[in-house]
C-alpha positions in Angstrom: 35.9 -107.9 17.2 34.8 -104.2 16.2 32.8 -103.9 19.0 35.0 -104.5 21.8 37.8 -102.5 20.2 35.5 -99.6 20.3 34.4 -100.4 24.1 37.8 -100.9 25.3 39.2 -97.9 23.4 36.0 -95.9 24.9 36.7 -97.0 28.2 40.7 -96.3 28.5 39.9 -93.0 26.9 37.3 -92.4 29.9 39.5 -93.6 32.4 42.5 -91.4 30.7 40.3 -88.2 30.8 39.6 -89.0 34.3 43.2 -88.9 35.5 44.0 -85.9 33.3 41.3 -84.1 34.8 42.9 -85.2 38.9 45.9 -83.7 38.1 44.3 -80.4 36.6 42.8 -79.9 40.0 46.3 -81.2 41.7 48.1 -78.4 39.6 45.3 -75.9 41.0 46.1 -77.0 44.5 49.5 -75.1 43.5 48.2 -72.4 41.7 49.4 -73.2 38.3 46.4 -71.8 36.5 47.5 -71.8 32.7 48.4 -75.3 33.3 45.1 -76.2 34.6 43.3 -74.5 32.2 45.4 -76.6 29.3 44.7 -79.7 31.3 40.9 -79.4 31.8 40.5 -78.4 28.0 42.4 -81.6 27.0 40.4 -83.8 29.8 36.8 -82.7 28.5 38.4 -83.0 25.1 39.2 -86.8 26.1 36.2 -87.3 27.7 33.7 -86.4 24.7 35.8 -88.8 22.7 35.2 -92.0 25.0 31.7 -90.9 25.4 31.2 -90.7 21.9 32.7 -94.2 21.4 30.8 -95.7 24.1 27.2 -93.8 22.3 26.5 -97.2 20.7 26.8 -99.5 23.5 25.6 -97.8 26.1 22.6 -96.3 24.1 20.8 -93.0 24.4 
């Protein structure tokens, strides 16, 4: 069960990171640069966390 939980949470973090990065691009369209910087940094952090959780499964 530990592997499924780790894989599921890693995949969930990857999807959340992509959604946050997409929202950052939408904020950039509105010329809200500070919000875009904050959203991009949090999206990249989520992406890194998701990749770290999926690393043992995918292999490297």
